[in-house]
N, C-alpha and C positions, 0 to 999 in steps of 0.2 A: 179273834178269830174261834169261836168254837170248833168241836169237835166234830160236833152236829151235823154244823154244817160243810166242813171237809169231808166229812163220810159222804152228806148227800151231793157234793160238786165236788168229786175229784180231780175233774181233766181241770177246772180253773184253779186247784187250790196246786196242782201238779204245776201248771205254768207259770204259778207266780214264783213257785219253790224255785225251778228250773229261771227266772227273770234273777234273782237274787242270788243265787250260788253262781249265775254268770258273769256277775261285775266283780263278785266275793276277795277270789286272787287279787284285782289288780289294787283295790281297795286297801288288801290288807297289805301288799307292800306298799305300799304309803303310807299305811302307819310305821310303816318299822323303822322306814326312814327319820323317825322321830323318838323311838323308843327300841333299849331293849326285847329279843323277840319274846326271853320268855316270861315277862313282866306286863307285855302288851299281851299275852295271851293271855295268863292266867288273871287280866285284871277286865278285858273279854270277856269268859268266863264267868269270873265272880260276877259283874256288872249283867248280865243277861243270866243270871240265878237266882239274884235279887226282885230283877222285874220279875220275873215268874212265880217267885214265893207272892209276893203279893200281890200279883193277880188271882195266883190259886188263894188266898185267905181272903180275896172278896168275895172272890164264887164259893166261899162254905166247901172247896173239898179238902177231903185229910189224903194224909199222908201215907198210911196203908204200911206203913213202918214195919209191924208184922210181917206182913203175905211178903213180901217184898224185899228185906233188907239182902238177901244173897245177889238180887238185880243188882240191885239201886248200886251194892260195891266194887261187881263187872262193869255197870256203866262208869262209874266216878274214874273205875283203872283204866279203861278202855275208851271211854268215849271220849271225857274231857282228856286226862291227867297224859295218857302217849298219844292220843292225836291229836288236841290240840296241842300239846309239846312238838312234837315229832313233824307235824305239818308246818307249823309257826317256823322252824331250824330248815325245814324241809326248801319254804318260802327264801328264808335270808339267802341260803345258798345255792340255789337253782334260780333259770329264770323264771318264773310264771308260770308261764305254759307248758314246762319242762316238770315243774312240780305238782302243776294240774295232771298232765298225762299218768304220773305214775300213779296221784290218788284214783284215776279209773281201772285201779285194781280190784279196788272196792266190790262192783258189781258182780265178777268174778270169783272172789273171796266168800263172798255174801251166798251165792248159787252153792258152793260146794257145802260150804257148815251149812245151809237152810236143807240140802238137803239128808245133812246126817241127821244134825238136832231137831229138825220141825217137821220132815218126813214131803220136805216139797220135791217134786219129780225131776230132775235134771236130764230133759229131755236131747236127743242128739240136736232136735231143733234147739231148742233151747242157747245151749253150748255155742252153736255156731253161731247164736243171734250176739251172745255176748262177746267170742273172738271176732267176730268182724264189728260191732260196736264199737270193741277198744282199739281195736286197728284203725278204724276211721279215724278216734279222737289220738292217735298218736299221729296221723297222718297229717292232723289236722295244726296240733299244738308243736308237733317237732319243724314245722316244716320254716324256712329262712335262720332257725338256728345256728350259729356258727360258734364253732371254740369248744373247750375241754370242759366236759362237766363235771361234777364233784362229788368223787364214789359214796361220801359221806354224807349230801345231801339226796342222793337218790336211794341209800339204804334207809333213813329218816322217812322217806318218801313214802318205799314199800311199806314200812313198820307202820307210819301214821295210815295208810289204807288198812292193813291187814287189821287193828285196832276196833276202827270204825266199822269192819266189819262184825266182829264179835261183840260188841256193845250191840248194834242192831238186833244179830240175831238173840242176842243174850234178852235183851227189849222183847222182841215177839213171842218168845218163850212164856215171859214171867206174863205179860197180857195183864200192867197196873190198869188199875180203878181210873188213878190219876193221873193222865201223861204229863200235865206240869209241877208234878210235886217227883214224878219219876226224873224230868231236866233240870229241876230247880236244884234240889239237893244236891247230885252230884255235879254239877256245877259249880258250885258254892264249894263244895267241900275240895273236888281236884281243882278250880283254878289258883284255892288257897296254897294246895303244893305244890302248884307250876311254879306260882310268884315264892314260894318258899326256897324252890329247887334253883327260881333263877339270884335269886338272893346270897345265897350257899355257894354257886358258880361265879359269885363274882359281880353281877348285874347290882347296877344301882339306882333308885330312885332320883338319885341325882341326874344321872344321864337321860333321865326323860325330857323333853322339851314338849312344855303346853302351851302347845301355840293354839288358836282357834281352828286349825285345821284336823292340828290333831284330836281333838275334843272333838271334834265334830266326826273324823272317823273313828273313835275309841266309843262314841255313841252310837252310831250306825250299827257297828260291828257288834254290840253288845245287844241291842234292842229289833234290830233287823236281821244281822248276819246269824246273829246265834237263836233270842229267842224265839224270833216269828220260824225260823226254817226249821228249825228244830221241833217247832211244835206242830208244822207240816209233814215232816217229812216221817217223824212219829205215828202222825194221826193216819198217816196213807200207809207206813207199811203193815199199822193194824188192822186195816180194812182189806187190806187184800196179802197177796205174796209177794214174801219180803225179796223174793229173788227177781221178780218182774218189775217189781219200785226200781230196786236197785239197778237194773237194766234200761229204767228211760231218764235216770241224770247223766246217759252219755251224750243225754243233748243238750247239757250244761255248755259245754264248749262249744259249738255248733253257734247254739245262742250270743256266744259271745265275739264269733267271727261276725254273722249276720250284722251285730250291730256295728263290728268297727267298720264293715263296708259299707251300709246305709246312711253312717251318720259321720264319722271317723275319715271314708275317702278311702279307707285298706283296700289295697288291690286283690280281686277275687284270682289264684289262680286255679290253674288246673288241676294241682295237687289239691286242693284247700276245698274245690267242687268236688272230686274224688271224696275224700275226706268227707265230706257230709251227707256224701250219700250212701256210703256207708255207714256210716250212725243210724244214718234215717231206714236202713235195711235192717241193722241188726238190731234195736227196738220195736220193728215191726215182728222178727222173728222171735224176740225175747218174750212178746204179749202175745204170740198167735197163740190161739186157744187149740188143743189137739181135736183132730177129728174124731167125730164119735160114730158110732155103728149103729 
């Protein structure tokens, strides 16, 4: 999917991105049943990076290392090494819904960083929308969760949200010519470091169960969950305000709930309906344009 198509059809690209991310955490949870967490995160990142590198080479795009190496370094550290590593550990220690709630601190982090680094105005209306949207996400995902939550898992989740926000704002500030190389190089480098870290921490290749299910999940995670979704995400961020685009990601858990209700027969409670209404209201406020004189 080309960058020009995404720029011309941002609503369709956003809808596809929300759909991919809406099913991402449950699929990741399936993969973790067959593979240690850091090896799983690293293999997904390396696979996704190699796919995008081949696509960039086929399209004749240059990586522009001289102009963007500081941002590429930040992306490898924050978007891959910290984000993928910490988010995978968070999913390992927390229910998928709770891990997703904590991750959606990311739009709030992005709004603050974009205000400081990119000069995007953090208006009271936008801030109210971000807080309302996060409250709706929390109501949707936390509903029905019982038991004691892992403090370490929560800390990993907050760290992953902060890392994703820093990496996204660094990309927006750098404005690289090739999104494909900007994703590919950090994915391969950061993914390799994650795998190395996993091996040093005691994870073993022998602990991976290479079943057809795991291979399918790993392939989907690399090609769709990472390569396609991150291309969509960064192209959309490049085309508009980072804080507005981040606020739209509050729709991801709402899509998950709607899909569960329609296709799996999961009950739609008052709490879930209220959370969904809060998410929609929050997204509206984040995207609402300021009144002109």
